[in-house]
Each structure stands twice: as C-alpha cells, then as structure tokens.
One Martini backbone bead per residue (centre of mass of N, CA, C, O) as a GRO file, in nm:
protein
  100
    1MET     BB    1   0.912   1.612  -0.567
    2GLU     BB    2   0.858   1.850  -0.355
    3PHE     BB    3   1.087   1.825  -0.130
    4LYS     BB    4   1.328   1.954  -0.304
    5ARG     BB    5   1.233   2.260  -0.258
    6HIS     BB    6   1.292   2.198   0.073
    7SER     BB    7   1.595   2.218   0.207
    8SER     BB    8   1.525   2.336   0.503
    9ARG     BB    9   1.364   2.038   0.577
   10VAL     BB   10   1.553   1.798   0.631
   11LEU     BB   11   1.514   1.745   0.931
   12PHE     BB   12   1.213   1.666   0.909
   13HIS     BB   13   1.261   1.426   0.722
   14ILE     BB   14   1.434   1.266   0.918
   15LEU     BB   15   1.233   1.261   1.160
   16SER     BB   16   0.986   1.120   0.989
   17ALA     BB   17   1.093   0.847   0.871
   18PRO     BB   18   1.032   0.642   1.111
   19PHE     BB   19   0.721   0.683   1.092
   20ILE     BB   20   0.674   0.607   0.802
   21TYR     BB   21   0.836   0.326   0.801
   22GLY     BB   22   0.690   0.207   1.054
   23MET     BB   23   0.425   0.129   0.884
   24LEU     BB   24   0.512  -0.137   0.752
   25VAL     BB   25   0.427  -0.343   0.970
   26PRO     BB   26   0.117  -0.288   0.957
   27PHE     BB   27   0.087  -0.336   0.651
   28VAL     BB   28   0.175  -0.632   0.651
   29PHE     BB   29  -0.034  -0.729   0.852
   30LEU     BB   30  -0.281  -0.638   0.690
   31ASP     BB   31  -0.213  -0.809   0.442
   32PHE     BB   32  -0.227  -1.084   0.574
   33CYS     BB   33  -0.518  -1.068   0.694
   34LEU     BB   34  -0.665  -0.989   0.437
   35GLU     BB   35  -0.592  -1.241   0.270
   36ILE     BB   36  -0.729  -1.440   0.446
   37TYR     BB   37  -1.012  -1.322   0.435
   38HIS     BB   38  -1.038  -1.322   0.128
   39ARG     BB   39  -1.004  -1.637   0.075
   40ILE     BB   40  -1.217  -1.747   0.277
   41CYS     BB   41  -1.480  -1.564   0.252
   42PHE     BB   42  -1.511  -1.558  -0.059
   43PHE     BB   43  -1.544  -1.858  -0.082
   44CYS     BB   44  -1.790  -1.908   0.111
   45TYR     BB   45  -1.966  -1.662  -0.052
   46ASP     BB   46  -1.907  -1.644  -0.359
   47ILE     BB   47  -1.690  -1.424  -0.416
   48PRO     BB   48  -1.515  -1.247  -0.613
   49TYR     BB   49  -1.208  -1.191  -0.660
   50VAL     BB   50  -0.946  -0.976  -0.606
   51GLU     BB   51  -0.719  -0.811  -0.807
   52ARG     BB   52  -0.421  -0.723  -0.683
   53SER     BB   53  -0.265  -0.599  -0.943
   54ARG     BB   54  -0.468  -0.344  -0.965
   55TYR     BB   55  -0.350  -0.203  -0.687
   56ILE     BB   56  -0.058  -0.321  -0.664
   57LYS     BB   57   0.207  -0.100  -0.764
   58ILE     BB   58   0.559  -0.180  -0.842
   59ASP     BB   59   0.717   0.049  -1.089
   60ARG     BB   60   0.890   0.322  -1.029
   61HIS     BB   61   1.178   0.195  -0.990
   62LYS     BB   62   1.239   0.196  -1.318
   63LEU     BB   63   1.320   0.479  -1.308
   64SER     BB   64   1.622   0.621  -1.403
   65TYR     BB   65   1.606   0.920  -1.263
   66LEU     BB   66   1.625   0.792  -0.999
   67SER     BB   67   1.715   0.738  -0.702
   68TYR     BB   68   1.754   0.507  -0.472
   69THR     BB   69   1.575   0.644  -0.259
   70GLU     BB   70   1.333   0.701  -0.447
   71LYS     BB   71   1.274   0.411  -0.515
   72ILE     BB   72   1.201   0.323  -0.230
   73ASN     BB   73   0.973   0.527  -0.192
   74CYS     BB   74   0.799   0.427  -0.431
   75MET     BB   75   0.758   0.139  -0.339
   76TYR     BB   76   0.619   0.209  -0.069
   77CYS     BB   77   0.387   0.379  -0.183
   78GLY     BB   78   0.267   0.169  -0.375
   79TYR     BB   79   0.202  -0.032  -0.155
   80ALA     BB   80   0.037   0.136   0.050
   81ASN     BB   81  -0.178   0.253  -0.143
   82GLY     BB   82  -0.265  -0.019  -0.267
   83LEU     BB   83  -0.355  -0.156  -0.014
   84ILE     BB   84  -0.579   0.035   0.060
   85ASN     BB   85  -0.738  -0.009  -0.202
   86TYR     BB   86  -0.774  -0.312  -0.168
   87ALA     BB   87  -0.927  -0.298   0.103
   88ARG     BB   88  -1.163  -0.127  -0.004
   89GLU     BB   89  -1.263  -0.335  -0.212
   90ILE     BB   90  -1.315  -0.575  -0.021
   91SER     BB   91  -1.518  -0.426   0.161
   92GLY     BB   92  -1.714  -0.343  -0.065
   93ARG     BB   93  -1.788  -0.639  -0.149
   94THR     BB   94  -1.888  -0.731   0.120
   95GLU     BB   95  -2.118  -0.524   0.147
   96ASN     BB   96  -2.272  -0.593  -0.126
   97THR     BB   97  -2.349  -0.899  -0.019
   98GLY     BB   98  -2.445  -0.889   0.304
   99VAL     BB   99  -2.247  -1.015   0.514
  100ALA     BB  100  -2.203  -0.764   0.728
   0.00000   0.00000   0.00000
C-alpha cells in the first residue's frame, strides 16, 4: 500500500479513480467474450480448457487489517490482473496448437 506514504497526492488519487475503475466495464466485456471464445474454440479444436481459478483469485478482501475501501481495491486488482493472465494463457494455448 505504497500510496499511504504519499498523503500529499490524495487529490491525484481521487482524480485518477474514475479512470481506474472505469476500466471495469471493458474488463467485464473482455471476460465475457474471452469465455465464449474459450469454451467454443477450445471445444472445437480439442484444446484442454484453462482452469480459470488458477488465474483469477479474489481473496485478499479476507484480510482483516484492510479497510473497506482497501478490500474493494484488492478485489478489483485481483480480478483485473487475474483476467489479463487468464487471457494470456488462453491466447498462448491457442498459438501453441497452430489454430491461429
């Protein structure tokens, strides 16, 4: 939680929050489209499915020492970073099979 050390930048944190959380809509859309691609194409080409739970982990909100806002931030970060790693794995497996 490096941002806590920079209390003079609170205004910048507030100004950047809509842009950071505005990415949630494209992430959810990517997740939806990616899962359709994953289930249909991997089935058609007999590629083993990627286990989603290995990449998207939303568990840091269980830490008792975090404030409510920090828990929300951790859930968002876990989802966003996990989704990108999940997408990277799906694209990597697609590339390795010679489909694309």
